[in-house]
MOPAC internal coordinates of N, CA, C and O (Angstrom, degrees):
PM7 1SCF
backbone

  N    0.0000 0     0.00 0     0.00 0    0    0    0
  C    1.4322 1     0.00 0     0.00 0    1    0    0
  C    1.5125 1   113.57 1     0.00 0    2    1    0
  O    1.2310 1   120.24 1   158.83 1    3    2    1
  N    1.2644 1   117.15 1   -21.17 1    3    2    1
  C    1.4579 1   120.65 1  -179.81 1    5    3    2
  C    1.5170 1   111.25 1   -62.34 1    6    5    3
  O    1.2310 1   120.10 1   144.82 1    7    6    5
  N    1.3425 1   117.41 1   -35.18 1    7    6    5
  C    1.4550 1   120.88 1   179.63 1    9    7    6
  C    1.5295 1   109.89 1   -65.74 1   10    9    7
  O    1.2310 1   120.33 1   140.46 1   11   10    9
  N    1.3265 1   116.97 1   -39.54 1   11   10    9
  C    1.4637 1   120.33 1   178.26 1   13   11   10
  C    1.5206 1   111.54 1   -65.69 1   14   13   11
  O    1.2310 1   120.04 1   136.32 1   15   14   13
  N    1.3026 1   117.53 1   -43.68 1   15   14   13
  C    1.4644 1   121.56 1   179.96 1   17   15   14
  C    1.5221 1   110.84 1   -63.26 1   18   17   15
  O    1.2310 1   119.70 1   146.25 1   19   18   17
  N    1.3028 1   118.17 1   -33.75 1   19   18   17
  C    1.4592 1   121.62 1  -179.58 1   21   19   18
  C    1.5280 1   110.51 1   -68.66 1   22   21   19
  O    1.2310 1   120.22 1   149.97 1   23   22   21
  N    1.3372 1   117.19 1   -30.03 1   23   22   21
  C    1.4673 1   120.52 1  -178.40 1   25   23   22
  C    1.5279 1   112.59 1   -86.38 1   26   25   23
  O    1.2310 1   118.72 1   164.18 1   27   26   25
  N    1.2724 1   120.04 1   -15.82 1   27   26   25
  C    1.4588 1   123.39 1  -177.08 1   29   27   26
  C    1.5243 1   113.71 1   -55.19 1   30   29   27
  O    1.2310 1   118.88 1   135.51 1   31   30   29
  N    1.3406 1   119.74 1   -44.49 1   31   30   29
  C    1.4606 1   117.78 1   178.37 1   33   31   30
  C    1.5179 1   112.37 1   -59.24 1   34   33   31
  O    1.2310 1   119.40 1   146.80 1   35   34   33
  N    1.3343 1   118.74 1   -33.20 1   35   34   33
  C    1.4650 1   121.11 1   177.28 1   37   35   34
  C    1.5200 1   110.73 1   -64.55 1   38   37   35
  O    1.2310 1   120.61 1   141.06 1   39   38   37
  N    1.3378 1   116.44 1   -38.94 1   39   38   37
  C    1.4564 1   119.69 1   178.58 1   41   39   38
  C    1.5269 1   110.83 1   -63.94 1   42   41   39
  O    1.2310 1   120.52 1   138.08 1   43   42   41
  N    1.3200 1   116.61 1   -41.92 1   43   42   41
  C    1.4608 1   119.91 1   178.39 1   45   43   42
  C    1.5222 1   110.96 1   -65.12 1   46   45   43
  O    1.2310 1   120.45 1   138.54 1   47   46   45
  N    1.3049 1   116.75 1   -41.46 1   47   46   45
  C    1.4666 1   120.32 1   179.06 1   49   47   46
  C    1.5280 1   109.97 1   -63.18 1   50   49   47
  O    1.2310 1   120.32 1   137.27 1   51   50   49
  N    1.3229 1   116.99 1   -42.73 1   51   50   49
  C    1.4551 1   121.46 1   178.90 1   53   51   50
  C    1.5230 1   110.68 1   -63.73 1   54   53   51
  O    1.2310 1   120.58 1   136.69 1   55   54   53
  N    1.3266 1   116.50 1   -43.31 1   55   54   53
  C    1.4653 1   120.65 1   178.74 1   57   55   54
  C    1.5245 1   110.12 1   -61.29 1   58   57   55
  O    1.2310 1   120.45 1   136.76 1   59   58   57
  N    1.3218 1   116.74 1   -43.24 1   59   58   57
  C    1.4622 1   120.59 1   178.87 1   61   59   58
  C    1.5254 1   111.36 1   -62.83 1   62   61   59
  O    1.2310 1   120.62 1   140.12 1   63   62   61
  N    1.3200 1   116.42 1   -39.88 1   63   62   61
  C    1.4630 1   120.02 1   179.05 1   65   63   62
  C    1.5254 1   110.54 1   -66.60 1   66   65   63
  O    1.2310 1   120.40 1   139.17 1   67   66   65
  N    1.3225 1   116.84 1   -40.83 1   67   66   65
  C    1.4620 1   120.69 1   178.30 1   69   67   66
  C    1.5235 1   110.09 1   -63.16 1   70   69   67
  O    1.2310 1   120.20 1   136.99 1   71   70   69
  N    1.3154 1   117.23 1   -43.01 1   71   70   69
  C    1.4697 1   120.47 1   177.99 1   73   71   70
  C    1.5271 1   110.71 1   -62.85 1   74   73   71
  O    1.2310 1   120.38 1   139.23 1   75   74   73
  N    1.3262 1   116.89 1   -40.77 1   75   74   73
  C    1.4617 1   120.73 1   178.41 1   77   75   74
  C    1.5205 1   110.28 1   -63.57 1   78   77   75
  O    1.2310 1   120.65 1   136.08 1   79   78   77
  N    1.3286 1   116.37 1   -43.92 1   79   78   77
  C    1.4628 1   119.86 1   178.72 1   81   79   78
  C    1.5261 1   110.33 1   -63.30 1   82   81   79
  O    1.2310 1   120.32 1   139.19 1   83   82   81
  N    1.3219 1   117.00 1   -40.81 1   83   82   81
  C    1.4632 1   120.65 1   178.86 1   85   83   82
  C    1.5275 1   110.79 1   -61.67 1   86   85   83
  O    1.2310 1   120.27 1   140.21 1   87   86   85
  N    1.3269 1   117.09 1   -39.79 1   87   86   85
  C    1.4691 1   120.64 1   177.41 1   89   87   86
  C    1.5176 1   110.70 1   -65.10 1   90   89   87
  O    1.2310 1   120.56 1   138.89 1   91   90   89
  N    1.3359 1   116.53 1   -41.11 1   91   90   89
  C    1.4675 1   120.20 1   178.75 1   93   91   90
  C    1.5308 1   110.74 1   -64.78 1   94   93   91
  O    1.2310 1   120.36 1   140.11 1   95   94   93
  N    1.3249 1   116.91 1   -39.89 1   95   94   93
  C    1.4597 1   120.86 1   178.47 1   97   95   94
  C    1.5271 1   109.90 1   -64.43 1   98   97   95
  O    1.2310 1   120.00 1   138.03 1   99   98   97
  N    1.3164 1   117.61 1   -41.97 1   99   98   97
  C    1.4673 1   120.84 1   178.57 1  101   99   98
  C    1.5262 1   110.23 1   -62.81 1  102  101   99
  O    1.2310 1   120.31 1   137.49 1  103  102  101
  N    1.3266 1   117.00 1   -42.51 1  103  102  101
  C    1.4617 1   120.91 1   178.44 1  105  103  102
  C    1.5212 1   110.17 1   -64.61 1  106  105  103
  O    1.2310 1   120.52 1   137.03 1  107  106  105
  N    1.3188 1   116.61 1   -42.97 1  107  106  105
  C    1.4647 1   121.17 1   178.77 1  109  107  106
  C    1.5115 1   110.78 1   -62.46 1  110  109  107
  O    1.2310 1   120.05 1   137.57 1  111  110  109
  N    1.3269 1   117.51 1   -42.43 1  111  110  109
  C    1.4627 1   121.61 1   178.52 1  113  111  110
  C    1.5317 1   110.39 1   -60.73 1  114  113  111
  O    1.2310 1   120.51 1   136.73 1  115  114  113
  N    1.3257 1   116.63 1   -43.27 1  115  114  113
  C    1.4627 1   121.06 1   179.45 1  117  115  114
  C    1.5322 1   110.17 1   -63.79 1  118  117  115
  O    1.2310 1   120.51 1   136.46 1  119  118  117
  N    1.3413 1   116.63 1   -43.54 1  119  118  117
  C    1.4631 1   120.54 1   178.96 1  121  119  118
  C    1.5257 1   111.43 1   -62.60 1  122  121  119
  O    1.2310 1   120.21 1   139.96 1  123  122  121
  N    1.3293 1   117.21 1   -40.04 1  123  122  121
  C    1.4655 1   120.75 1   179.39 1  125  123  122
  C    1.5218 1   110.47 1   -66.76 1  126  125  123
  O    1.2310 1   120.14 1   140.50 1  127  126  125
  N    1.3239 1   117.34 1   -39.50 1  127  126  125
  C    1.4668 1   120.56 1   177.67 1  129  127  126
  C    1.5245 1   110.39 1   -63.34 1  130  129  127
  O    1.2310 1   120.23 1   137.80 1  131  130  129
  N    1.3216 1   117.17 1   -42.20 1  131  130  129
  C    1.4624 1   120.94 1   178.64 1  133  131  130
  C    1.5285 1   110.71 1   -65.27 1  134  133  131
  O    1.2310 1   120.62 1   139.93 1  135  134  133
  N    1.3274 1   116.41 1   -40.07 1  135  134  133
  C    1.4634 1   120.38 1   177.88 1  137  135  134
  C    1.5210 1   110.19 1   -64.03 1  138  137  135
  O    1.2310 1   120.44 1   136.76 1  139  138  137
  N    1.3278 1   116.76 1   -43.24 1  139  138  137
  C    1.4606 1   120.44 1   177.76 1  141  139  138
  C    1.5194 1   111.99 1   -59.99 1  142  141  139
  O    1.2310 1   120.64 1   137.49 1  143  142  141
  N    1.3173 1   116.38 1   -42.51 1  143  142  141
  C    1.4655 1   120.28 1   178.26 1  145  143  142
  C    1.5252 1   110.81 1   -64.43 1  146  145  143
  O    1.2310 1   120.71 1   139.83 1  147  146  145
  N    1.3187 1   116.24 1   -40.17 1  147  146  145
  C    1.4631 1   120.72 1   179.11 1  149  147  146
  C    1.5275 1   111.14 1   -64.12 1  150  149  147
  O    1.2310 1   120.79 1   136.17 1  151  150  149
  N    1.3261 1   116.09 1   -43.83 1  151  150  149
  C    1.4685 1   120.64 1   178.53 1  153  151  150
  C    1.5227 1   110.15 1   -64.08 1  154  153  151
  O    1.2310 1   120.45 1   140.10 1  155  154  153
  N    1.3272 1   116.75 1   -39.90 1  155  154  153
  C    1.4681 1   120.42 1   178.86 1  157  155  154
  C    1.5296 1   110.92 1   -62.90 1  158  157  155
  O    1.2310 1   120.88 1   138.18 1  159  158  157
  N    1.3379 1   115.92 1   -41.82 1  159  158  157
  C    1.4641 1   118.77 1   177.99 1  161  159  158
  C    1.5221 1   110.78 1   -63.37 1  162  161  159
  O    1.2310 1   120.53 1   135.68 1  163  162  161
  N    1.3337 1   116.60 1   -44.32 1  163  162  161
  C    1.4647 1   120.52 1  -179.94 1  165  163  162
  C    1.5238 1   110.29 1   -64.63 1  166  165  163
  O    1.2310 1   120.51 1   138.35 1  167  166  165
  N    1.3289 1   116.63 1   -41.65 1  167  166  165
  C    1.4592 1   120.68 1   178.82 1  169  167  166
  C    1.5121 1   111.48 1   -64.27 1  170  169  167
  O    1.2310 1   120.43 1   139.83 1  171  170  169
  N    1.3321 1   116.78 1   -40.17 1  171  170  169
  C    1.4570 1   120.67 1   177.32 1  173  171  170
  C    1.5130 1   111.63 1   -63.10 1  174  173  171
  O    1.2310 1   120.92 1   140.21 1  175  174  173
  N    1.3231 1   115.84 1   -39.79 1  175  174  173
  C    1.4648 1   120.25 1   178.38 1  177  175  174
  C    1.5257 1   109.95 1   -64.95 1  178  177  175
  O    1.2310 1   120.11 1   137.01 1  179  178  177
  N    1.3207 1   117.39 1   -42.99 1  179  178  177
  C    1.4586 1   120.83 1   179.07 1  181  179  178
  C    1.5265 1   110.45 1   -64.40 1  182  181  179
  O    1.2310 1   120.27 1   140.07 1  183  182  181
  N    1.3350 1   117.10 1   -39.93 1  183  182  181
  C    1.4638 1   120.61 1   178.89 1  185  183  182
  C    1.5280 1   110.48 1   -62.36 1  186  185  183
  O    1.2310 1   120.30 1   139.84 1  187  186  185
  N    1.3220 1   117.04 1   -40.16 1  187  186  185
  C    1.4623 1   120.58 1   177.44 1  189  187  186
  C    1.5246 1   110.57 1   -63.10 1  190  189  187
  O    1.2310 1   120.58 1   137.85 1  191  190  189
  N    1.3260 1   116.50 1   -42.15 1  191  190  189
  C    1.4701 1   120.31 1   179.19 1  193  191  190
  C    1.5226 1   110.86 1   -63.22 1  194  193  191
  O    1.2310 1   120.45 1   139.20 1  195  194  193
  N    1.3318 1   116.74 1   -40.80 1  195  194  193
  C    1.4633 1   120.74 1   179.69 1  197  195  194
  C    1.5210 1   110.49 1   -66.38 1  198  197  195
  O    1.2310 1   120.43 1   137.68 1  199  198  197
  N    1.3319 1   116.78 1   -42.32 1  199  198  197
  C    1.4627 1   120.24 1   178.27 1  201  199  198
  C    1.5258 1   110.66 1   -62.26 1  202  201  199
  O    1.2310 1   120.81 1   138.74 1  203  202  201
  N    1.3195 1   116.06 1   -41.26 1  203  202  201
  C    1.4676 1   120.28 1   178.98 1  205  203  202
  C    1.5250 1   110.64 1   -63.62 1  206  205  203
  O    1.2310 1   120.38 1   135.18 1  207  206  205
  N    1.3290 1   116.87 1   -44.82 1  207  206  205
  C    1.4683 1   120.86 1   179.51 1  209  207  206
  C    1.5280 1   110.62 1   -63.72 1  210  209  207
  O    1.2310 1   120.05 1   139.03 1  211  210  209
  N    1.3280 1   117.50 1   -40.97 1  211  210  209
  C    1.4633 1   120.93 1   178.80 1  213  211  210
  C    1.5234 1   110.60 1   -64.90 1  214  213  211
  O    1.2310 1   120.59 1   139.45 1  215  214  213
  N    1.3088 1   116.48 1   -40.55 1  215  214  213
  C    1.4642 1   120.87 1   178.40 1  217  215  214
  C    1.5267 1   110.96 1   -62.57 1  218  217  215
  O    1.2310 1   121.09 1   136.03 1  219  218  217
  N    1.3243 1   115.53 1   -43.97 1  219  218  217
  C    1.4729 1   119.11 1   178.09 1  221  219  218
  C    1.5198 1   111.25 1   -63.45 1  222  221  219
  O    1.2310 1   119.98 1   139.96 1  223  222  221
  N    1.3220 1   117.64 1   -40.04 1  223  222  221
  C    1.4617 1   121.36 1   179.05 1  225  223  222
  C    1.5258 1   110.87 1   -64.05 1  226  225  223
  O    1.2310 1   120.42 1   137.66 1  227  226  225
  N    1.3262 1   116.79 1   -42.34 1  227  226  225
  C    1.4608 1   120.41 1   178.69 1  229  227  226
  C    1.5277 1   111.24 1   -64.31 1  230  229  227
  O    1.2310 1   120.45 1   141.17 1  231  230  229
  N    1.3274 1   116.75 1   -38.83 1  231  230  229
  C    1.4616 1   120.17 1   178.32 1  233  231  230
  C    1.5228 1   110.30 1   -65.60 1  234  233  231
  O    1.2310 1   120.50 1   138.73 1  235  234  233
  N    1.3401 1   116.66 1   -41.27 1  235  234  233
  C    1.4606 1   120.44 1   178.75 1  237  235  234
  C    1.5256 1   110.19 1   -64.46 1  238  237  235
  O    1.2310 1   119.91 1   137.91 1  239  238  237
  N    1.3211 1   117.78 1   -42.09 1  239  238  237
  C    1.4663 1   121.64 1   178.60 1  241  239  238
  C    1.5210 1   110.37 1   -63.09 1  242  241  239
  O    1.2310 1   120.60 1   136.18 1  243  242  241
  N    1.3149 1   116.46 1   -43.82 1  243  242  241
  C    1.4667 1   120.49 1   179.51 1  245  243  242
  C    1.5284 1   110.62 1   -62.31 1  246  245  243
  O    1.2310 1   120.56 1   138.54 1  247  246  245
  N    1.3117 1   116.53 1   -41.46 1  247  246  245
  C    1.4672 1   120.75 1   178.14 1  249  247  246
  C    1.5236 1   110.56 1   -62.59 1  250  249  247
  O    1.2310 1   120.27 1   135.82 1  251  250  249
  N    1.3370 1   117.08 1   -44.18 1  251  250  249
  C    1.4687 1   120.70 1   179.76 1  253  251  250
  C    1.5229 1   111.44 1   -64.04 1  254  253  251
  O    1.2310 1   120.14 1   140.68 1  255  254  253
  N    1.3282 1   117.34 1   -39.32 1  255  254  253
  C    1.4634 1   120.75 1   179.19 1  257  255  254
  C    1.5215 1   110.29 1   -65.97 1  258  257  255
  O    1.2310 1   120.34 1   139.96 1  259  258  257
  N    1.3271 1   116.95 1   -40.04 1  259  258  257
  C    1.4775 1   119.78 1   179.14 1  261  259  258
  C    1.5276 1   111.50 1   -67.62 1  262  261  259
  O    1.2310 1   120.38 1   145.19 1  263  262  261
  N    1.3228 1   116.88 1   -34.81 1  263  262  261
  C    1.4701 1   119.73 1   179.78 1  265  263  262
  C    1.5293 1   111.43 1   -73.53 1  266  265  263
  O    1.2310 1   120.47 1   143.37 1  267  266  265
  N    1.3355 1   116.70 1   -36.63 1  267  266  265
  C    1.4634 1   121.34 1  -175.58 1  269  267  266
  C    1.5354 1   110.21 1  -131.49 1  270  269  267
  O    1.2310 1   119.91 1  -107.66 1  271  270  269
  N    1.3163 1   117.78 1    72.34 1  271  270  269
  C    1.4632 1   119.28 1  -176.07 1  273  271  270
  C    1.5343 1   113.12 1   -66.15 1  274  273  271
  O    1.2310 1   119.67 1   143.14 1  275  274  273
  N    1.3293 1   118.23 1   -36.86 1  275  274  273
  C    1.4620 1   119.75 1  -179.11 1  277  275  274
  C    1.5259 1   110.72 1   -67.47 1  278  277  275
  O    1.2310 1   120.28 1   139.56 1  279  278  277
  N    1.3116 1   117.08 1   -40.44 1  279  278  277
  C    1.4518 1   120.28 1   177.61 1  281  279  278
  C    1.5269 1   110.11 1   -63.02 1  282  281  279
  O    1.2310 1   120.62 1   137.77 1  283  282  281
  N    1.3266 1   116.42 1   -42.23 1  283  282  281
  C    1.4594 1   120.38 1   179.65 1  285  283  282
  C    1.5276 1   110.70 1   -62.99 1  286  285  283
  O    1.2310 1   120.48 1   138.72 1  287  286  285
  N    1.3326 1   116.70 1   -41.28 1  287  286  285
  C    1.4622 1   119.48 1   178.72 1  289  287  286
  C    1.5275 1   110.94 1   -66.71 1  290  289  287
  O    1.2310 1   120.28 1   141.78 1  291  290  289
  N    1.3102 1   117.06 1   -38.22 1  291  290  289
  C    1.4695 1   120.52 1   177.77 1  293  291  290
  C    1.5245 1   111.08 1   -63.78 1  294  293  291
  O    1.2310 1   120.49 1   137.01 1  295  294  293
  N    1.3249 1   116.66 1   -42.99 1  295  294  293
  C    1.4716 1   120.49 1   178.73 1  297  295  294
  C    1.5292 1   109.55 1   -64.15 1  298  297  295
  O    1.2310 1   120.51 1   135.95 1  299  298  297
  N    1.3311 1   116.63 1   -44.05 1  299  298  297
  C    1.4700 1   120.31 1   179.76 1  301  299  298
  C    1.5258 1   110.28 1   -62.26 1  302  301  299
  O    1.2310 1   120.29 1   139.07 1  303  302  301
  N    1.3401 1   117.05 1   -40.93 1  303  302  301
  C    1.4595 1   120.90 1   178.16 1  305  303  302
  C    1.5317 1   110.45 1   -62.64 1  306  305  303
  O    1.2310 1   120.44 1   134.34 1  307  306  305
  N    1.3261 1   116.76 1   -45.66 1  307  306  305
  C    1.4651 1   121.12 1   179.72 1  309  307  306
  C    1.5258 1   112.04 1   -61.63 1  310  309  307
  O    1.2310 1   120.72 1   136.04 1  311  310  309
  N    1.3108 1   116.23 1   -43.96 1  311  310  309
  C    1.4610 1   120.00 1   178.53 1  313  311  310
  C    1.5270 1   109.71 1   -63.70 1  314  313  311
  O    1.2310 1   120.14 1   140.01 1  315  314  313
  N    1.3233 1   117.34 1   -39.99 1  315  314  313
  C    1.4603 1   121.13 1   178.02 1  317  315  314
  C    1.5226 1   112.28 1   -62.83 1  318  317  315
  O    1.2310 1   120.41 1   138.67 1  319  318  317
  N    1.3263 1   116.81 1   -41.33 1  319  318  317
  C    1.4654 1   120.62 1   178.61 1  321  319  318
  C    1.5212 1   110.61 1   -64.48 1  322  321  319
  O    1.2310 1   120.61 1   133.22 1  323  322  321
  N    1.3426 1   116.45 1   -46.78 1  323  322  321
  C    1.4592 1   120.48 1   179.31 1  325  323  322
  C    1.5152 1   110.44 1   -61.03 1  326  325  323
  O    1.2310 1   119.99 1   136.04 1  327  326  325
  N    1.3118 1   117.62 1   -43.96 1  327  326  325
  C    1.4660 1   121.94 1   178.78 1  329  327  326
  C    1.5264 1   110.44 1   -62.09 1  330  329  327
  O    1.2310 1   120.47 1   136.76 1  331  330  329
  N    1.3291 1   116.71 1   -43.24 1  331  330  329
  C    1.4552 1   120.63 1   178.62 1  333  331  330
  C    1.5143 1   112.65 1   -61.29 1  334  333  331
  O    1.2310 1   120.36 1   137.94 1  335  334  333
  N    1.3378 1   116.91 1   -42.06 1  335  334  333
  C    1.4609 1   121.13 1   178.84 1  337  335  334
  C    1.5211 1   110.30 1   -63.83 1  338  337  335
  O    1.2310 1   120.53 1   137.34 1  339  338  337
  N    1.3183 1   116.60 1   -42.66 1  339  338  337
  C    1.4773 1   120.67 1  -179.83 1  341  339  338
  C    1.5138 1   110.67 1   -64.89 1  342  341  339
  O    1.2310 1   119.95 1   137.58 1  343  342  341
  N    1.3304 1   117.70 1   -42.42 1  343  342  341
  C    1.4511 1   121.10 1  -177.58 1  345  343  342
  C    1.5300 1   110.73 1   -68.78 1  346  345  343
  O    1.2310 1   119.49 1   143.42 1  347  346  345
  N    1.3184 1   118.58 1   -36.58 1  347  346  345
  C    1.4562 1   120.97 1  -178.99 1  349  347  346
  C    1.5248 1   112.96 1   -71.67 1  350  349  347
  O    1.2310 1   119.18 1   161.14 1  351  350  349
  N    1.2825 1   119.16 1   -18.86 1  351  350  349
  C    1.4680 1   121.17 1  -179.84 1  353  351  350
  C    1.4549 1   111.59 1   -82.03 1  354  353  351
  O    1.2310 1   120.10 1   180.00 1  355  354  353

């Protein structure tokens, strides 16, 4: 039994280290979750900005088409011809 008693402090030290590692893992998990939430918030904000910019661009395009319908039709015709030539090749 003396051999077992001599090893007991090692078991306690190992248990303490495992508990410490478990605490560090829990803290790391919490930090990663917070980082993920932060990135999601930032990404959501960027998505809103992109949607707003796209909406403004569409409104500007619509305004330009209403002001110059013949020019818009000419541009659309030209793009269609170029696209047709590319597709036929």
